[in-house]
PAKOLKE-335123 format. One record per residue: y, x, z of N, C-alpha, C in turn; residue number from 1. Coordinates in pm, 1 decimal. Each point is the difference from the previous one (the first is absolute). Layout:
PAKOLKE-335123
[[Y, X, Z], [Y, X, Z], [Y, X, Z], NUM];
...
***
This chain:
PAKOLKE-335123
[[-118.9, 83.4, 0.0], [118.9, -83.4, 0.0], [124.7, 87.4, 0.0], 1];
[[0.6, 98.8, 89.0], [116.9, 87.2, 10.6], [26.2, 74.3, -131.2], 2];
[[-106.3, 43.1, -65.6], [15.3, 71.4, -125.9], [65.1, -89.1, -106.3], 3];
[[-41.5, -125.3, -6.9], [59.5, -92.9, -96.2], [146.1, -26.9, 32.6], 4];
[[29.0, -19.3, 128.4], [138.4, -23.8, 41.4], [87.9, 120.2, -30.4], 5];
[[-53.4, 120.7, 17.4], [75.8, 121.1, -32.0], [32.5, 10.2, -148.4], 6];
[[-81.6, -64.2, -83.0], [23.8, -0.9, -144.1], [90.1, -116.0, -43.2], 7];
[[50.0, -76.7, 96.8], [94.9, -106.6, -31.4], [-58.2, -139.8, -10.8], 8];
[[-129.2, -14.0, 28.7], [-62.1, -131.6, -6.9], [20.2, -75.2, 130.9], 9];
[[11.3, -131.2, -10.3], [3.9, -84.4, 118.1], [-143.0, -42.5, 29.2], 10];
[[-47.4, 29.1, 119.4], [-137.9, -30.7, 37.6], [2.3, -90.2, 121.9], 11];
[[-76.8, -107.1, -7.5], [-11.6, -89.8, 113.8], [-147.0, -22.5, 28.4], 12];
[[-38.1, 14.3, 125.6], [-138.6, -24.0, 38.8], [-6.2, -124.6, 87.9], 13];
[[-112.7, -67.0, -6.5], [-20.2, -122.2, 78.0], [-135.4, 10.7, 69.2], 14];
[[-0.3, -20.7, 129.3], [-127.2, -1.0, 73.6], [-64.8, -136.3, -18.4], 15];
[[-126.4, 0.8, -33.4], [-69.9, -126.9, -20.4], [15.2, -49.8, -142.9], 16];
[[-70.4, -106.8, -29.7], [-0.8, -55.9, -135.0], [88.8, -123.4, -7.8], 17];
[[83.3, -4.4, -102.2], [82.2, -118.3, -25.7], [-69.8, -84.5, -105.5], 18];
[[31.5, -129.9, -2.0], [-61.8, -89.0, -97.1], [102.4, -98.7, -54.1], 19];
[[-30.5, -54.8, -116.3], [76.9, -109.0, -57.8], [148.0, 26.0, -13.5], 20];
[[80.2, -98.2, 42.2], [145.8, 6.1, -14.1], [59.5, 117.4, 76.0], 21];
[[-57.6, 33.4, 114.7], [49.6, 113.0, 78.4], [-18.0, 131.2, -77.1], 22];
[[-113.7, 14.8, -67.8], [-26.8, 118.4, -80.0], [94.8, 6.5, -119.6], 23];
[[18.4, -112.3, -67.6], [90.4, -5.4, -115.5], [142.2, 35.8, 41.7], 24];
[[45.8, -53.1, 111.1], [135.1, 28.9, 48.0], [17.3, 148.3, 30.3], 25];
[[-100.7, 60.6, 62.7], [8.2, 141.3, 36.2], [-0.3, 89.9, -123.7], 26];
[[-72.0, -41.7, -104.8], [-16.8, 84.0, -119.4], [89.6, -37.1, -116.8], 27];
[[89.6, -95.4, 18.1], [75.1, -54.9, -114.6], [74.8, 104.9, -81.7], 28];
[[45.7, 107.9, 61.2], [73.2, 103.3, -73.0], [-81.4, 128.4, -17.1], 29];
[[-126.8, -3.4, 34.8], [-83.1, 120.3, -6.3], [-35.3, 36.5, -143.2], 30];
[[-0.3, 128.9, -25.3], [-42.4, 51.6, -130.4], [-141.3, 58.3, 8.0], 31];
[[-32.9, 57.0, 115.2], [-132.7, 56.8, 24.3], [-50.0, -54.9, 133.3], 32];
[[-125.2, -43.1, 1.9], [-57.6, -57.4, 121.5], [-131.1, 70.4, 29.6], 33];
[[-18.2, 36.6, 125.7], [-127.0, 53.1, 46.7], [-57.8, -96.4, 101.6], 34];
[[-124.8, -39.0, -18.3], [-62.3, -97.8, 90.3], [-128.5, 55.0, 58.2], 35];
[[-36.6, -56.4, 114.5], [-130.2, 28.3, 61.1], [-89.5, -120.2, -27.4], 36];
[[-119.6, -1.2, 54.5], [-100.0, -99.7, -38.3], [32.1, -143.5, 38.8], 37];
[[79.9, -24.8, 102.8], [25.0, -137.7, 42.7], [115.6, -67.1, -74.1], 38];
[[81.5, 75.5, -70.1], [111.3, -58.6, -75.3], [-50.4, -41.5, -137.2], 39];
[[18.7, -126.3, -34.4], [-49.2, -53.3, -126.8], [116.2, -22.5, -96.4], 40];
[[-4.6, 68.3, -113.0], [100.1, -21.6, -104.5], [-59.7, -98.6, -100.3], 41];
[[19.4, -126.8, 29.7], [-54.9, -107.9, -82.4], [82.2, -17.1, -126.2], 42];
[[-47.2, -86.0, -88.4], [73.0, -28.7, -123.6], [140.3, -50.6, 31.3], 43];
[[10.7, -88.9, 97.6], [130.6, -56.2, 35.5], [95.4, 108.2, 49.6], 44];
[[-50.6, 90.5, 81.7], [83.0, 108.2, 52.5], [44.6, 90.5, -114.4], 45];
[[-93.6, 42.6, -84.5], [33.6, 90.0, -110.6], [98.7, -63.8, -97.6], 46];
[[-17.3, -128.6, -28.0], [90.6, -69.3, -93.0], [142.4, -5.1, 54.0], 47];
[[16.0, -1.3, 130.0], [133.3, -12.9, 59.1], [72.3, 134.1, 16.8], 48];
[[-70.8, 109.9, -15.2], [61.1, 131.6, 18.8], [47.3, 54.8, -134.6], 49];
[[122.3, -32.2, -35.6], [54.2, 31.2, -132.5], [27.4, 148.4, -22.3], 50];
[[21.6, 77.8, 105.3], [34.5, 141.0, -14.9], [-119.9, 93.7, 17.7], 51];
[[-116.6, -54.7, 31.4], [-116.4, 82.1, 32.6], [-46.0, 82.9, -119.8], 52];
[[-17.7, 131.0, 25.1], [-41.1, 92.6, -105.5], [-143.3, 50.0, 16.7], 53];
[[-48.9, 11.0, 123.1], [-138.6, 42.1, 21.8], [-44.3, -34.0, 141.4], 54];
[[-132.3, -2.3, 18.3], [-60.8, -32.9, 129.1], [-100.5, 108.6, 35.4], 55];
[[9.1, 50.0, 121.7], [-98.3, 94.4, 52.3], [-81.0, -67.7, 107.9], 56];
[[-131.2, 2.3, -14.5], [-89.5, -59.8, 98.9], [-61.2, 113.0, 81.3], 57];
[[42.6, 12.2, 124.1], [-45.4, 109.5, 83.9], [-117.2, -45.0, 86.3], 58];
[[-108.9, -26.6, -70.4], [-123.3, -46.7, 60.1], [-108.6, 19.5, -105.4], 59];
[[-117.2, -50.1, 25.7], [-107.4, 13.3, -97.4], [12.9, -112.7, -101.6], 60];
[[14.6, 32.5, -125.5], [8.9, -99.5, -105.6], [137.9, -59.3, -15.7], 61];
[[7.4, -101.4, -86.8], [126.2, -68.4, -29.1], [-17.0, -151.5, 9.2], 62];
[[-99.3, -45.2, 76.0], [-32.0, -142.6, 8.7], [114.0, -84.8, 53.9], 63];
[[91.3, 58.0, 75.6], [107.6, -77.4, 60.5], [114.5, -27.9, -96.9], 64];
[[-10.2, 48.9, -122.7], [104.0, -22.9, -100.7], [-59.1, -78.2, -115.8], 65];
[[71.7, -101.4, -47.6], [-44.9, -78.1, -115.4], [20.9, 86.2, -124.9], 66];
[[-106.3, 70.0, -39.6], [10.4, 96.6, -109.5], [35.2, -61.8, -135.3], 67];
[[-57.1, -115.0, -38.4], [39.2, -58.5, -129.1], [150.2, -32.1, -7.6], 68];
[[55.6, -49.4, 108.7], [143.6, -31.0, 1.0], [81.4, 129.1, -5.4], 69];
[[-41.2, 99.6, 77.1], [70.3, 129.0, -3.0], [-4.6, 58.6, -140.3], 70];
[[-113.6, -7.5, -64.6], [-12.6, 52.0, -135.7], [89.3, -76.7, -97.9], 71];
[[4.8, -131.3, 14.0], [82.3, -81.0, -90.1], [148.8, 30.8, 16.1], 72];
[[38.9, 49.1, 117.2], [139.0, 35.7, 24.9], [25.1, 150.1, -17.9], 73];
[[-101.7, 71.4, -50.9], [7.4, 144.9, -23.6], [31.5, 76.9, 128.1], 74];
[[-59.6, -44.3, 110.9], [16.7, 66.6, 129.3], [-127.2, 79.6, 27.3], 75];
[[8.3, 132.4, -3.3], [-119.5, 78.6, 30.4], [-38.5, -11.9, 148.0], 76];
[[-129.3, -5.9, 24.8], [-52.3, -8.8, 136.2], [-96.3, 116.8, 18.0], 77];
[[22.9, 78.5, 104.3], [-87.7, 113.7, 26.4], [-45.7, -4.2, 144.5], 78];
[[-105.4, 74.0, 28.8], [-46.7, 7.0, 138.0], [-24.2, 145.3, 38.2], 79];
[[-23.9, 21.0, 126.7], [-31.1, 133.8, 49.9], [-134.2, -8.8, 72.4], 80];
[[-107.2, 11.5, -75.1], [-132.5, -26.8, 56.3], [-42.1, 93.3, 111.4], 81];
[[62.1, 115.3, 11.7], [-42.9, 94.3, 103.1], [93.4, 2.6, 119.7], 82];
[[95.7, -92.4, 5.5], [96.5, 0.7, 110.4], [-65.3, -29.9, 134.8], 83];
[[-113.2, -67.1, -0.3], [-67.7, -33.8, 125.0], [-112.6, 96.3, 35.4], 84];
[[-19.7, 103.7, -81.1], [-112.7, 90.9, 21.6], [2.6, 65.0, 137.4], 85];
[[117.6, 42.4, 45.4], [7.9, 64.9, 130.5], [-38.4, -98.2, 110.9], 86];
[[48.6, -122.8, -8.3], [-32.6, -99.9, 101.7], [-149.8, -27.3, 3.9], 87];
[[-62.6, -7.3, -115.5], [-144.5, -23.2, -5.9], [-74.3, 118.8, 60.4], 88];
[[43.9, 120.3, -33.3], [-64.6, 119.8, 55.3], [12.6, 2.9, 152.2], 89];
[[117.9, -35.4, 52.4], [18.9, -3.4, 145.1], [-92.2, -102.7, 65.7], 90];
[[-14.7, -116.0, -63.2], [-89.0, -103.0, 53.2], [-144.3, 48.8, 3.1], 91];
[[-43.8, 61.6, -107.7], [-138.0, 49.9, -6.9], [-24.7, 105.2, 107.9], 92];
[[94.8, 92.2, 17.7], [-15.9, 103.2, 103.0], [-8.9, -62.8, 138.2], 93];
[[85.9, -99.5, 26.7], [-5.0, -65.3, 131.5], [-131.7, -74.3, 20.1], 94];
[[-53.7, -59.4, -106.1], [-129.1, -69.1, 10.8], [-113.1, 99.6, 28.0], 95];
[[4.6, 115.3, -66.5], [-102.3, 102.3, 22.4], [4.4, 47.6, 145.2], 96];
[[118.7, 25.8, 51.4], [14.5, 43.1, 140.2], [-50.8, -108.0, 94.8], 97];
[[35.3, -125.7, -30.7], [-44.4, -112.0, 82.9], [-152.3, -9.4, 3.3], 98];
[[-63.1, 15.1, -115.9], [-146.4, -5.2, -5.4], [-62.5, 121.1, 69.8], 99];
[[57.8, 117.9, -21.2], [-55.8, 121.6, 60.5], [6.5, -6.1, 152.3], 100];
[[102.2, -61.9, 51.3], [15.7, -9.7, 146.4], [-58.0, -129.3, 56.9], 101];
[[-58.6, -80.2, -86.0], [-62.5, -126.3, 39.3], [96.5, -88.3, 81.3], 102];
[[121.0, -15.4, -50.6], [102.2, -73.7, 74.3], [-35.5, -146.4, 21.7], 103];
[[-59.5, -63.7, -98.8], [-34.3, -141.5, 18.2], [-109.0, -17.9, 105.5], 104];
[[-96.6, 91.4, 0.0], [-107.6, -6.5, 100.5], [57.4, 22.9, 139.4], 105];
[[83.3, 101.2, 13.5], [59.9, 32.5, 131.4], [92.0, -112.4, 47.9], 106];
[[73.1, -59.9, -93.4], [87.9, -111.2, 36.8], [-82.0, -118.0, 51.6], 107];
[[-110.0, -29.4, -68.5], [-86.6, -108.6, 44.5], [-60.0, 27.6, 137.8], 108];
[[-39.5, 126.5, 24.2], [-52.4, 38.2, 130.6], [103.8, -17.0, 109.5], 109];
[[122.7, 37.7, -29.5], [106.6, -10.2, 100.9], [35.4, -144.8, 31.1], 110];
[[-12.2, -86.8, -97.4], [39.9, -139.3, 18.2], [-116.2, -91.0, 40.0], 111];
[[-117.3, 58.5, 17.4], [-117.8, -80.9, 35.4], [2.0, -36.4, 147.9], 112];
***
């Protein structure tokens, strides 16, 4: 974010997913939009965003964007399929440690 702002771009982040009219209102002047998996760019949303130039989906796949509508409006949609790789690796490591230390068994013993 800071790097984009240093280059003169206006960047706004929103915690959580917006929907419907609230999403349209927030994005009405956006030229580039980055979304996570819970934000849905439906046909209605895409049709109302007159200045939109491209969409980045920062999750696995592009299912949250209506691709036929984006294509009809010449709006490229891209994703970053490896953006979650570190989180998945961290989860796997924690699961391995949990299994190696038998945490579920020990927890059950303590609560019995």
